[in-house]
C-alpha positions in Angstrom: -52.0 -14.9 -96.3 -48.6 -16.0 -96.6 -47.2 -12.6 -95.5 -49.4 -13.0 -92.4 -47.9 -16.3 -91.6 -44.5 -15.1 -92.2 -44.9 -12.1 -89.9 -46.7 -14.6 -87.3 -43.6 -17.0 -87.4 -41.2 -14.2 -87.0 -43.1 -12.8 -84.1 -43.4 -16.1 -82.3 -39.9 -17.1 -83.0 -38.9 -13.6 -81.4 -41.1 -14.3 -78.4 -39.6 -17.8 -77.8 -35.9 -16.3 -78.2 -36.7 -13.8 -75.5 -38.6 -16.4 -73.3 -35.6 -18.4 -73.4 -33.1 -15.9 -72.4 -32.0 -14.6 -75.7 -29.4 -17.3 -76.4 -27.2 -17.1 -79.4 -27.1 -19.5 -82.3 -30.6 -21.1 -81.7 -32.6 -19.3 -84.2 -33.3 -22.5 -86.2 -34.7 -24.2 -83.2 -36.9 -21.1 -82.3 -38.2 -20.8 -85.8 -39.0 -24.5 -85.9 -40.9 -24.2 -82.5 -42.6 -21.2 -83.7 -43.9 -23.1 -86.7 -45.0 -26.1 -84.3 -46.8 -23.6 -81.9 -48.5 -21.9 -84.6 -49.7 -25.2 -86.2 -50.9 -26.3 -82.8 -48.6 -29.2 -82.5 -47.2 -28.3 -79.3 -48.6 -25.9 -76.4 -46.5 -23.1 -75.5 -44.1 -23.5 -72.9 -45.1 -22.2 -69.4 -43.7 -18.9 -68.5 -40.7 -19.0 -66.0 -42.1 -19.1 -62.5 -39.3 -16.6 -61.5 -40.2 -13.1 -62.9 -37.6 -10.4 -63.3 -40.3 -7.6 -63.2 -41.3 -5.9 -60.1 -44.8 -6.2 -59.1 -46.9 -3.3 -60.6 -44.3 -2.7 -63.4 -45.7 -1.8 -66.8 -45.9 -4.4 -69.4 -43.3 -4.2 -72.1 -44.4 -3.2 -75.6 -43.1 -4.9 -78.8 -39.7 -3.5 -79.8 -38.5 -2.5 -76.3 -35.5 -4.0 -74.8 -36.2 -6.2 -71.7 -35.0 -5.3 -68.4 -31.4 -6.5 -67.8 -30.9 -7.8 -64.3 -28.7 -5.7 -62.3 -26.6 -6.9 -59.4 -27.7 -5.6 -56.1 -25.0 -3.7 -54.2 -23.6 -5.6 -51.3 -24.9 -4.7 -47.8 -22.9 -2.2 -46.2 -20.7 -3.6 -43.4 -20.9 -1.8 -40.0 -17.9 0.5 -39.3 -15.5 -1.1 -37.1 -14.3 0.8 -34.2 -11.0 2.8 -34.4 -7.8 0.8 -33.5 -6.7 1.4 -30.1 -3.3 3.5 -29.8 -0.2 1.4 -28.9 1.4 2.0 -25.8 5.0 3.5 -26.1 7.7 1.1 -25.2 9.3 1.4 -21.8 12.7 2.5 -21.8 15.3 1.5 -19.1 16.5 4.5 -16.9 
């Protein structure tokens, strides 16, 4: 039983860590929150309203690395017209 609870706490703390964007140095807080959630003291935080997943993307399975946001390439600028050739300077006769 204790082993099951330990595994459940570990999994819940990991889920909280991922849900909060994988911040460093917050393992104690995540562990305590996992204990509270498993004990039913606090309802789970609602998932973020903005999802990084594309619609229809397969769900991640345990142990997989979450998608890392990738910067979108900048929109291509339209090509500017070629510069007009300069007129040669007039010389005096």
